[in-house]
C-alpha positions as a Python dict, from the first residue, in 0.01 Angstrom:
ca = {
    (1, 'M'): (0, 0, 0),
    (2, 'T'): (-184, -267, 231),
    (3, 'S'): (-445, -231, 503),
    (4, 'E'): (-522, -444, 774),
    (5, 'L'): (-822, -380, 1010),
    (6, 'V'): (-774, -499, 1343),
    (7, 'I'): (-1083, -522, 1596),
    (8, 'D'): (-1065, -511, 1943),
    (9, 'V'): (-1405, -658, 2117),
    (10, 'K'): (-1436, -628, 2495),
    (11, 'D'): (-1731, -629, 2694),
    (12, 'S'): (-1745, -247, 2783),
    (13, 'E'): (-1627, -94, 2451),
    (14, 'I'): (-1508, -182, 2122),
    (15, 'S'): (-1239, -52, 1920),
    (16, 'I'): (-1100, -29, 1571),
    (17, 'A'): (-759, 12, 1416),
    (18, 'L'): (-654, 63, 1048),
    (19, 'L'): (-318, -4, 952),
    (20, 'E'): (-139, 126, 632),
    (21, 'D'): (180, -67, 590),
    (22, 'K'): (155, -142, 929),
    (23, 'N'): (113, 216, 1011),
    (24, 'L'): (-188, 328, 1226),
    (25, 'V'): (-380, 555, 1036),
    (26, 'E'): (-709, 567, 1193),
    (27, 'Y'): (-866, 471, 1533),
    (28, 'Q'): (-1220, 460, 1664),
    (29, 'T'): (-1321, 354, 2015),
    (30, 'E'): (-1711, 348, 2169),
    (31, 'P'): (-1853, 226, 2440),
    (32, 'R'): (-2072, -73, 2347),
    (33, 'S'): (-2371, 43, 2507),
    (34, 'A'): (-2386, 374, 2312),
    (35, 'S'): (-2673, 471, 2176),
    (36, 'F'): (-2624, 783, 1960),
    (37, 'S'): (-2404, 750, 1610),
    (38, 'V'): (-2444, 976, 1305),
    (39, 'G'): (-2714, 819, 1089),
    (40, 'N'): (-2937, 697, 1372),
    (41, 'V'): (-3301, 802, 1283),
    (42, 'Y'): (-3560, 917, 1575),
    (43, 'I'): (-3929, 996, 1580),
    (44, 'A'): (-3875, 1288, 1805),
    (45, 'K'): (-4092, 1576, 1959),
    (46, 'V'): (-4049, 1976, 1872),
    (47, 'R'): (-3970, 2101, 2208),
    (48, 'K'): (-3888, 2459, 2160),
    (49, 'L'): (-3911, 2666, 1851),
    (50, 'M'): (-3631, 2974, 1844),
    (51, 'P'): (-3728, 3209, 1593),
    (52, 'G'): (-3457, 3421, 1663),
    (53, 'L'): (-3190, 3117, 1527),
    (54, 'N'): (-3477, 2988, 1285),
    (55, 'A'): (-3444, 2701, 1439),
    (56, 'S'): (-3577, 2433, 1662),
    (57, 'F'): (-3452, 2250, 1961),
    (58, 'V'): (-3556, 1855, 1939),
    (59, 'D'): (-3584, 1602, 2227),
    (60, 'V'): (-3430, 1283, 2070),
    (61, 'G'): (-3387, 1154, 2413),
    (62, 'H'): (-3001, 1271, 2524),
    (63, 'E'): (-2950, 1474, 2848),
    (64, 'R'): (-2925, 1781, 2612),
    (65, 'D'): (-3201, 1883, 2302),
    (66, 'A'): (-3067, 1818, 1967),
    (67, 'F'): (-3076, 2081, 1741),
    (68, 'L'): (-3240, 2129, 1394),
    (69, 'H'): (-3189, 2446, 1206),
    (70, 'Y'): (-3455, 2489, 925),
    (71, 'L'): (-3196, 2495, 640),
    (72, 'D'): (-3129, 2144, 777),
    (73, 'L'): (-3532, 2061, 747),
    (74, 'G'): (-3492, 1919, 381),
    (75, 'N'): (-3670, 2056, 136),
    (76, 'N'): (-3941, 1806, 137),
    (77, 'I'): (-4019, 1826, 502),
    (78, 'T'): (-4385, 1878, 428),
    (79, 'S'): (-4400, 1561, 215),
    (80, 'F'): (-4259, 1356, 541),
    (81, 'Q'): (-4481, 1543, 771),
    (82, 'K'): (-4807, 1453, 582),
    (83, 'Y'): (-4663, 1113, 518),
    (84, 'L'): (-4617, 1062, 891),
    (85, 'R'): (-4976, 1156, 994),
    (86, 'Q'): (-5125, 898, 731),
    (87, 'V'): (-4901, 648, 865),
    (88, 'Q'): (-4953, 707, 1246),
    (89, 'S'): (-5319, 742, 1147),
    (90, 'D'): (-5379, 369, 1106),
    (91, 'R'): (-5196, 157, 1348),
    (92, 'K'): (-5314, -176, 1142),
    (93, 'T'): (-5309, -109, 774),
    (94, 'L'): (-4980, 82, 637),
    (95, 'Y'): (-5006, 345, 373),
    (96, 'P'): (-4789, 271, 102),
    (97, 'F'): (-4493, 510, 82),
    (98, 'E'): (-4564, 460, -332),
    (99, 'K'): (-4855, 633, -293),
    (100, 'A'): (-4746, 895, -76),
    (101, 'T'): (-4808, 1248, -215),
    (102, 'R'): (-4515, 1471, -268),
    (103, 'L'): (-4599, 1852, -174),
    (104, 'P'): (-4441, 2170, -317),
    (105, 'E'): (-4055, 2202, -154),
    (106, 'I'): (-4059, 2458, 132),
    (107, 'N'): (-3906, 2818, 39),
    (108, 'K'): (-3556, 2888, 89),
    (109, 'D'): (-3579, 3179, 279),
    (110, 'G'): (-3862, 3047, 527),
    (111, 'S'): (-3946, 3079, 877),
    (112, 'I'): (-3899, 2763, 1127),
    (113, 'A'): (-4270, 2852, 1285),
    (114, 'S'): (-4455, 2820, 925),
    (115, 'V'): (-4315, 2459, 881),
    (116, 'L'): (-4319, 2307, 1218),
    (117, 'T'): (-4512, 2376, 1564),
    (118, 'K'): (-4390, 2288, 1941),
    (119, 'D'): (-4493, 1959, 1973),
    (120, 'E'): (-4497, 1836, 1697),
    (121, 'E'): (-4339, 1502, 1589),
    (122, 'V'): (-4078, 1502, 1372),
    (123, 'L'): (-3869, 1228, 1198),
    (124, 'V'): (-3481, 1312, 1205),
    (125, 'Q'): (-3165, 1209, 1151),
    (126, 'I'): (-2808, 1259, 1322),
    (127, 'V'): (-2574, 1436, 1179),
    (128, 'K'): (-2327, 1498, 1416),
    (129, 'E'): (-2278, 1349, 1738),
    (130, 'P'): (-2274, 1544, 2076),
    (131, 'I'): (-1974, 1758, 2147),
    (132, 'S'): (-1879, 1927, 2461),
    (133, 'T'): (-2195, 2087, 2569),
    (134, 'K'): (-2372, 2083, 2266),
    (135, 'G'): (-2630, 1839, 2183),
    (136, 'P'): (-2653, 1615, 1853),
    (137, 'R'): (-2747, 1813, 1542),
    (138, 'L'): (-3012, 1659, 1304),
    (139, 'T'): (-3117, 1698, 931),
    (140, 'G'): (-3522, 1611, 821),
    (141, 'E'): (-3316, 1511, 477),
    (142, 'L'): (-3351, 1150, 553),
    (143, 'S'): (-3035, 937, 381),
    (144, 'F'): (-2933, 534, 399),
    (145, 'A'): (-2587, 447, 306),
    (146, 'G'): (-2489, 140, 132),
    (147, 'R'): (-2132, 35, 8),
    (148, 'Y'): (-2215, 182, -378),
    (149, 'L'): (-2561, 415, -325),
    (150, 'V'): (-2713, 626, -121),
    (151, 'L'): (-3098, 601, -87),
    (152, 'M'): (-3326, 914, -9),
    (153, 'P'): (-3736, 907, 46),
    (154, 'F'): (-3925, 1195, -134),
    (155, 'H'): (-3623, 1261, -386),
    (156, 'E'): (-3651, 1163, -759),
    (157, 'K'): (-3335, 1260, -883),
    (158, 'V'): (-3060, 1005, -955),
    (159, 'S'): (-2694, 1157, -937),
    (160, 'V'): (-2400, 1037, -992),
    (161, 'S'): (-2070, 1099, -811),
    (162, 'S'): (-1876, 1385, -957),
    (163, 'K'): (-1557, 1167, -879),
    (164, 'I'): (-1682, 931, -1170),
    (165, 'K'): (-1530, 1135, -1468),
    (166, 'S'): (-1615, 867, -1762),
    (167, 'S'): (-1976, 1071, -1942),
    (168, 'E'): (-2040, 694, -2057),
    (169, 'E'): (-1966, 490, -1729),
    (170, 'R'): (-2205, 773, -1553),
    (171, 'S'): (-2463, 730, -1819),
    (172, 'R'): (-2423, 375, -1785),
    (173, 'L'): (-2501, 386, -1378),
    (174, 'K'): (-2777, 637, -1427),
    (175, 'Q'): (-2939, 426, -1646),
    (176, 'I'): (-2943, 143, -1446),
    (177, 'I'): (-3083, 274, -1150),
    (178, 'Q'): (-3350, 480, -1330),
    (179, 'S'): (-3515, 167, -1463),
    (180, 'A'): (-3548, 16, -1113),
    (181, 'K'): (-3610, 297, -855),
    (182, 'P'): (-3890, 246, -687),
    (183, 'R'): (-4119, 578, -674),
    (184, 'N'): (-4072, 866, -461),
    (185, 'V'): (-3716, 737, -350),
    (186, 'G'): (-3394, 944, -505),
    (187, 'V'): (-3061, 776, -543),
    (188, 'I'): (-2677, 899, -522),
    (189, 'V'): (-2435, 666, -677),
    (190, 'R'): (-2111, 672, -484),
    (191, 'T'): (-1760, 692, -679),
    (192, 'V'): (-1687, 320, -554),
    (193, 'A'): (-1973, 203, -794),
    (194, 'E'): (-1753, 237, -1093),
    (195, 'G'): (-1736, -67, -1300),
    (196, 'C'): (-1989, -245, -1116),
    (197, 'N'): (-2229, -463, -1270),
    (198, 'G'): (-2651, -397, -1257),
    (199, 'E'): (-2699, -682, -1030),
    (200, 'E'): (-2495, -565, -732),
    (201, 'L'): (-2640, -213, -745),
    (202, 'L'): (-3019, -342, -784),
    (203, 'S'): (-2969, -558, -498),
    (204, 'E'): (-2840, -292, -286),
    (205, 'M'): (-3096, -43, -359),
    (206, 'E'): (-3349, -326, -287),
    (207, 'I'): (-3153, -349, 61),
    (208, 'L'): (-3136, 15, 121),
    (209, 'H'): (-3546, 19, 29),
    (210, 'K'): (-3602, -218, 284),
    (211, 'R'): (-3415, -55, 538),
    (212, 'W'): (-3678, 273, 464),
    (213, 'Q'): (-3962, 40, 458),
    (214, 'A'): (-3851, -89, 808),
    (215, 'V'): (-3826, 268, 942),
    (216, 'I'): (-4226, 377, 843),
    (217, 'E'): (-4309, 23, 987),
    (218, 'K'): (-4164, 113, 1366),
    (219, 'V'): (-4306, 436, 1319),
    (220, 'Q'): (-4679, 294, 1270),
    (221, 'K'): (-4643, 79, 1573),
    (222, 'S'): (-4452, 272, 1803),
    (223, 'Q'): (-4601, 527, 2036),
    (224, 'K'): (-4293, 601, 2278),
    (225, 'R'): (-4186, 940, 2179),
    (226, 'P'): (-3857, 998, 2126),
    (227, 'Q'): (-3812, 633, 1965),
    (228, 'L'): (-3515, 542, 1772),
    (229, 'V'): (-3647, 365, 1462),
    (230, 'Y'): (-3324, 315, 1251),
    (231, 'E'): (-3001, 232, 1411),
    (232, 'E'): (-2707, 279, 1199),
    (233, 'T'): (-2447, -13, 1120),
    (234, 'S'): (-2205, -116, 1421),
    (235, 'R'): (-1895, 136, 1372),
    (236, 'A'): (-1693, -181, 1267),
    (237, 'V'): (-1925, -247, 952),
    (238, 'A'): (-1962, 153, 891),
    (239, 'L'): (-1602, 170, 875),
    (240, 'L'): (-1578, -123, 637),
    (241, 'R'): (-1872, 29, 394),
    (242, 'D'): (-1679, 367, 360),
    (243, 'L'): (-1318, 244, 365),
    (244, 'F'): (-1335, -100, 264),
    (245, 'N'): (-1114, -147, -88),
    (246, 'P'): (-932, -447, -270),
    (247, 'T'): (-554, -331, -81),
    (248, 'Y'): (-729, -478, 207),
    (249, 'S'): (-478, -802, 301),
    (250, 'A'): (-654, -881, 646),
    (251, 'I'): (-925, -800, 888),
    (252, 'Y'): (-862, -917, 1232),
    (253, 'V'): (-1107, -955, 1506),
    (254, 'N'): (-1103, -1138, 1825),
    (255, 'D'): (-1467, -1157, 1890),
    (256, 'D'): (-1703, -1464, 1719),
    (257, 'T'): (-2009, -1278, 1705),
    (258, 'V'): (-1880, -946, 1553),
    (259, 'F'): (-1649, -1187, 1298),
    (260, 'K'): (-1936, -1343, 1167),
    (261, 'E'): (-2117, -1010, 1111),
    (262, 'I'): (-1856, -863, 962),
    (263, 'K'): (-1800, -1200, 741),
    (264, 'E'): (-2162, -1196, 630),
    (265, 'Y'): (-2128, -851, 528),
    (266, 'I'): (-1808, -890, 319),
    (267, 'S'): (-1970, -1211, 162),
    (268, 'L'): (-2257, -919, 31),
    (269, 'I'): (-2026, -695, -114),
    (270, 'A'): (-1728, -860, -219),
    (271, 'P'): (-1792, -1251, -223),
    (272, 'E'): (-1408, -1318, -354),
    (273, 'K'): (-1268, -1120, -19),
    (274, 'T'): (-1428, -1331, 233),
    (275, 'G'): (-1124, -1496, 293),
    (276, 'I'): (-952, -1185, 465),
    (277, 'V'): (-1144, -1211, 781),
    (278, 'K'): (-1007, -1391, 1025),
    (279, 'L'): (-1076, -1457, 1400),
    (280, 'Y'): (-780, -1368, 1596),
    (281, 'E'): (-742, -1663, 1893),
    (282, 'G'): (-390, -1576, 2032),
    (283, 'R'): (-315, -1516, 2355),
    (284, 'V'): (-144, -1206, 2350),
    (285, 'P'): (-399, -918, 2335),
    (286, 'I'): (-471, -852, 1995),
    (287, 'F'): (-348, -480, 1932),
    (288, 'D'): (-12, -590, 2111),
    (289, 'N'): (19, -850, 1893),
    (290, 'F'): (-28, -567, 1626),
    (291, 'S'): (198, -309, 1817),
    (292, 'I'): (-95, -91, 1801),
    (293, 'T'): (-81, -42, 2142),
    (294, 'K'): (308, 101, 2127),
    (295, 'Q'): (166, 330, 1849),
    (296, 'L'): (-118, 466, 2060),
    (297, 'K'): (68, 551, 2342),
    (298, 'S'): (364, 740, 2116),
    (299, 'G'): (57, 881, 1842),
    (300, 'F'): (-118, 1049, 2105),
    (301, 'G'): (-77, 1328, 2380),
    (302, 'K'): (60, 1672, 2377),
    (303, 'T'): (428, 1592, 2225),
    (304, 'V'): (466, 1371, 1921),
    (305, 'N'): (800, 1273, 1806),
    (306, 'Y'): (867, 1180, 1411),
    (307, 'K'): (1192, 1169, 1201),
    (308, 'H'): (1548, 1298, 1349),
    (309, 'G'): (1448, 1412, 1641),
    (310, 'A'): (1166, 1674, 1512),
    (311, 'Y'): (867, 1663, 1698),
    (312, 'L'): (453, 1864, 1687),
    (313, 'I'): (360, 2041, 1967),
    (314, 'I'): (-59, 1967, 1962),
    (315, 'E'): (-274, 2163, 2149),
    (316, 'H'): (-658, 2171, 2184),
    (317, 'T'): (-832, 2475, 2296),
    (318, 'E'): (-1233, 2527, 2231),
    (319, 'A'): (-1231, 2746, 1936),
    (320, 'M'): (-927, 2535, 1701),
    (321, 'H'): (-641, 2279, 1755),
    (322, 'V'): (-318, 2456, 1721),
    (323, 'V'): (18, 2281, 1602),
    (324, 'D'): (418, 2378, 1661),
    (325, 'V'): (654, 2235, 1484),
    (326, 'N'): (978, 2223, 1639),
    (327, 'S'): (1336, 2081, 1503),
    (328, 'G'): (1435, 1956, 1842),
    (329, 'N'): (1800, 1823, 1860),
    (330, 'R'): (1806, 1800, 1481),
    (331, 'T'): (2167, 1876, 1335),
    (332, 'K'): (2168, 2121, 1096),
    (333, 'A'): (2193, 2013, 719),
    (334, 'E'): (2494, 2075, 542),
    (335, 'N'): (2322, 2347, 286),
    (336, 'G'): (2202, 2563, 585),
    (337, 'Q'): (1911, 2658, 777),
    (338, 'E'): (1669, 2679, 461),
    (339, 'K'): (1732, 2314, 370),
    (340, 'N'): (1716, 2183, 733),
    (341, 'A'): (1343, 2375, 763),
    (342, 'L'): (1218, 2238, 486),
    (343, 'E'): (1325, 1905, 570),
    (344, 'V'): (1200, 1944, 932),
    (345, 'N'): (870, 2094, 758),
    (346, 'L'): (811, 1813, 546),
    (347, 'G'): (797, 1535, 760),
    (348, 'A'): (581, 1757, 974),
    (349, 'A'): (353, 1750, 693),
    (350, 'D'): (364, 1404, 654),
    (351, 'E'): (278, 1319, 1039),
    (352, 'L'): (19, 1592, 1071),
    (353, 'A'): (-164, 1447, 833),
    (354, 'R'): (-154, 1102, 1010),
    (355, 'Q'): (-237, 1283, 1291),
    (356, 'L'): (-534, 1441, 1186),
    (357, 'R'): (-676, 1100, 1064),
    (358, 'L'): (-532, 922, 1356),
    (359, 'R'): (-728, 1188, 1628),
    (360, 'D'): (-1034, 1241, 1405),
    (361, 'M'): (-918, 1611, 1440),
    (362, 'G'): (-1233, 1868, 1297),
    (363, 'G'): (-1250, 2236, 1317),
    (364, 'I'): (-1007, 2480, 1238),
    (365, 'I'): (-661, 2382, 1248),
    (366, 'I'): (-383, 2611, 1266),
    (367, 'V'): (-4, 2481, 1188),
    (368, 'D'): (315, 2726, 1307),
    (369, 'F'): (573, 2562, 1039),
    (370, 'I'): (928, 2633, 1082),
    (371, 'D'): (992, 2977, 933),
    (372, 'M'): (1118, 2967, 536),
    (373, 'H'): (1226, 3223, 340),
    (374, 'L'): (1209, 3135, -26),
    (375, 'A'): (887, 3117, -210),
    (376, 'E'): (952, 2776, -378),
    (377, 'D'): (1003, 2589, -39),
    (378, 'R'): (701, 2725, 43),
    (379, 'Q'): (493, 2608, -222),
    (380, 'L'): (665, 2296, -205),
    (381, 'L'): (552, 2240, 145),
    (382, 'Y'): (182, 2311, 54),
    (383, 'E'): (168, 2087, -205),
    (384, 'R'): (301, 1801, 3),
    (385, 'M'): (21, 1891, 257),
    (386, 'C'): (-240, 1863, -17),
    (387, 'K'): (-106, 1556, -136),
    (388, 'N'): (-94, 1386, 223),
    (389, 'M'): (-443, 1479, 304),
    (390, 'Q'): (-566, 1300, -47),
    (391, 'Q'): (-642, 972, 179),
    (392, 'D'): (-838, 1161, 390),
    (393, 'R'): (-1212, 1090, 378),
    (394, 'A'): (-1315, 1371, 611),
    (395, 'R'): (-1416, 1732, 391),
    (396, 'H'): (-1094, 1947, 451),
    (397, 'N'): (-972, 2271, 278),
    (398, 'I'): (-596, 2379, 301),
    (399, 'L'): (-472, 2747, 247),
    (400, 'P'): (-117, 2798, 134),
    (401, 'L'): (129, 2944, 432),
    (402, 'S'): (53, 3326, 555),
    (403, 'K'): (315, 3576, 593),
    (404, 'F'): (389, 3462, 941),
    (405, 'G'): (471, 3100, 813),
    (406, 'L'): (109, 2969, 942),
    (407, 'M'): (-117, 2722, 770),
    (408, 'Q'): (-478, 2710, 817),
    (409, 'I'): (-652, 2410, 755),
    (410, 'T'): (-1067, 2327, 813),
    (411, 'R'): (-1159, 1942, 846),
    (412, 'Q'): (-1499, 1835, 899),
    (413, 'R'): (-1615, 1748, 1273),
    (414, 'V'): (-1877, 1496, 1307),
    (415, 'R'): (-1764, 1329, 1643),
    (416, 'P'): (-1528, 1480, 1920),
    (417, 'A'): (-1194, 1439, 1837),
    (418, 'M'): (-997, 1132, 1988),
    (419, 'D'): (-812, 1194, 2291),
    (420, 'I'): (-612, 905, 2470),
    (421, 'N'): (-447, 991, 2792),
    (422, 'V'): (-107, 805, 2753),
    (423, 'E'): (7, 946, 3088),
    (424, 'E'): (7, 650, 3338),
    (425, 'V'): (-154, 681, 3700),
    (426, 'C'): (-32, 463, 3934),
    (427, 'P'): (-214, 202, 4029),
    (428, 'T'): (-86, 173, 4404),
    (429, 'C'): (-104, 529, 4492),
    (430, 'F'): (-328, 670, 4249),
    (431, 'G'): (-112, 977, 4201),
    (432, 'K'): (8, 1026, 4571),
    (433, 'G'): (366, 947, 4532),
    (434, 'K'): (410, 704, 4808),
    (435, 'I'): (385, 356, 4722),
    (436, 'K'): (461, 27, 4890),
    (437, 'S'): (787, -161, 4821),
    (438, 'S'): (758, -295, 4472),
    (439, 'L'): (926, -608, 4562),
    (440, 'L'): (610, -723, 4767),
    (441, 'F'): (411, -697, 4433),
    (442, 'T'): (429, -1055, 4321),
    (443, 'D'): (329, -1165, 4679),
    (444, 'K'): (33, -955, 4654),
    (445, 'L'): (-64, -1118, 4313),
    (446, 'E'): (-26, -1467, 4477),
    (447, 'R'): (-215, -1341, 4753),
    (448, 'K'): (-530, -1282, 4475),
    (449, 'I'): (-448, -1611, 4298),
    (450, 'D'): (-513, -1799, 4611),
    (451, 'Y'): (-804, -1626, 4688),
    (452, 'L'): (-949, -1678, 4336),
    (453, 'V'): (-852, -2028, 4340),
    (454, 'N'): (-938, -2135, 4711),
    (455, 'K'): (-1227, -1872, 4812),
    (456, 'V'): (-1423, -1773, 4475),
    (457, 'G'): (-1330, -2138, 4307),
    (458, 'V'): (-1206, -1997, 3952),
    (459, 'H'): (-924, -2244, 3879),
    (460, 'S'): (-855, -2126, 3508),
    (461, 'F'): (-787, -1782, 3434),
    (462, 'T'): (-521, -1527, 3270),
    (463, 'L'): (-325, -1277, 3524),
    (464, 'H'): (-233, -982, 3277),
    (465, 'V'): (45, -777, 3413),
    (466, 'H'): (338, -489, 3280),
    (467, 'P'): (576, -664, 3040),
    (468, 'Y'): (837, -599, 3297),
    (469, 'V'): (675, -764, 3566),
    (470, 'A'): (553, -1067, 3311),
    (471, 'A'): (967, -1102, 3222),
    (472, 'Y'): (1030, -1122, 3625),
    (473, 'I'): (741, -1376, 3660),
    (474, 'N'): (868, -1575, 3394),
    (475, 'K'): (1267, -1578, 3447),
    (476, 'G'): (1449, -1880, 3568),
    (477, 'F'): (1409, -2271, 3485),
    (478, 'I'): (1168, -2293, 3783),
    (479, 'S'): (1015, -1965, 3759),
    (480, 'M'): (779, -1808, 3982),
    (481, 'K'): (469, -1906, 3737),
    (482, 'R'): (558, -2237, 3748),
    (483, 'R'): (570, -2246, 4140),
    (484, 'W'): (203, -2084, 4082),
    (485, 'Q'): (109, -2370, 3885),
    (486, 'I'): (223, -2629, 4119),
    (487, 'K'): (67, -2480, 4362),
    (488, 'Y'): (-259, -2386, 4243),
    (489, 'G'): (-305, -2569, 3934),
    (490, 'F'): (-234, -2527, 3585),
    (491, 'G'): (-491, -2329, 3461),
    (492, 'V'): (-290, -1992, 3607),
    (493, 'K'): (-155, -1836, 3280),
    (494, 'V'): (32, -1518, 3267),
    (495, 'I'): (1, -1251, 2961),
    (496, 'A'): (245, -954, 2876),
    (497, 'S'): (2, -648, 2841),
    (498, 'Q'): (159, -305, 2719),
    (499, 'K'): (-156, -118, 2814),
    (500, 'L'): (-132, -173, 3185),
    (501, 'A'): (118, 10, 3418),
    (502, 'F'): (373, -96, 3581),
    (503, 'L'): (228, -217, 3903),
    (504, 'Q'): (-96, -267, 3768),
    (505, 'Y'): (-277, -595, 3707),
    (506, 'E'): (-619, -736, 3549),
    (507, 'F'): (-754, -1128, 3580),
    (508, 'Y'): (-1001, -1266, 3326),
    (509, 'D'): (-1132, -1608, 3309),
    (510, 'K'): (-1140, -1881, 3063),
    (511, 'N'): (-1408, -1698, 2879),
    (512, 'K'): (-1197, -1358, 2870),
    (513, 'Q'): (-1428, -1235, 3118),
    (514, 'F'): (-1305, -958, 3326),
    (515, 'I'): (-1246, -1051, 3699),
    (516, 'D'): (-1265, -752, 3926),
    (517, 'M'): (-1016, -850, 4200),
    (518, 'K'): (-952, -488, 4333),
    (519, 'E'): (-1254, -470, 4544),
    (520, 'E'): (-1108, -701, 4744),
    (521, 'C'): (-873, -539, 5018),
    (522, 'D'): (-497, -512, 4963),
    (523, 'E'): (-331, -598, 5312),
}
């Protein structure tokens, strides 16, 4: 299996698509101005104590206060708080972390009021982004993740991933880290570190330790509260950090800055793979070029089609996701209904596993498969689902089919499920049901071009339109586009964009900056 990462960078957002054998399996998009991300560290202030919940609400600058439960404080919260006071007591000289005193761990059955007080400052990290009406969820147990290691301040233990089975390899990795680990930090060795040499591991440990030192220095110098003191790496780099493996055949980026950022990161973790990072400079939108736009439009929405006319119905409620499996107009197998049901269900298991990753669905998922009477068929379906989910990075649990034919799945929920509206609103009538004649659409485009060239003074630009409209504009020996170029200059370019609705259009200048022409009155 080969994997490709395609990154679409725009002024307003950055979108990342992971392809496995050309099939879209993961998709992430976020505004470039987004300030909240899992992994960010804040110096914040306790807003309110809730003894009944044994928790507190903490101000981290979000419109809703973040939630910090007693069990999420971490065993070493008192050590953090004492060191925090020492750091802030002297704004000029930083108290060395290696000399910090480790206090006894807090009681697991204690109360929030015995550890924190109202308006007290606390160093916290986001573990769950705001979802629906809930604010972010926090932890007081800080961690800094790298490709091979996770560094945890005020811990002393060195742990090795349980997925590394070889006792000799586990001992080797533990010995390497233990020999050079700074005082007052613990380290978790991740699964991908198996087989790595000591130089790579120690180099990353030094980088992670410097990140923690930078956090301390920022806390010392800053007086604003709340204050972001550590920002998690960009979504593109974070996804690479967790997913990168030798099967990656290419990473395509359409932005020079992000391209350099990713290339620099790859050169650190896998210098021999630096060449797979490629800058995309094609005229066609990058997602259209790799058939991602089409897969997004077919992969999201309430109804998802898969093999031989069968389809899934996916509904999202406040409490859970509900999936119904339908055979559609599929013809019955020669061996009868049982065989037909098994084939439809196995196909549904394949598609559902992809959908869970693609939409990042979390919480409780209930799947209503087509009823099967044979126990061996039900077991086969359960095993198929478990096998498909092995590629999923999120923690999950799958239960066998119940007597009602329902499968229950729980999947780690860190951020809101990805929801893309694949239905298109008419850009001309805005859903009212009445539009001007579509034959006049190209006349309107020409008026826009005339205004842009002769009034605004923009002579080099690209017009993005629906593929059908682009085909109409480009048709003929002397096409409409050619006539426009003769009249307005050869800086006029027309590109087919699959993301646009039928009578929708977008203008971009030569630097790929969006030109908003919709403010101009449409006559």
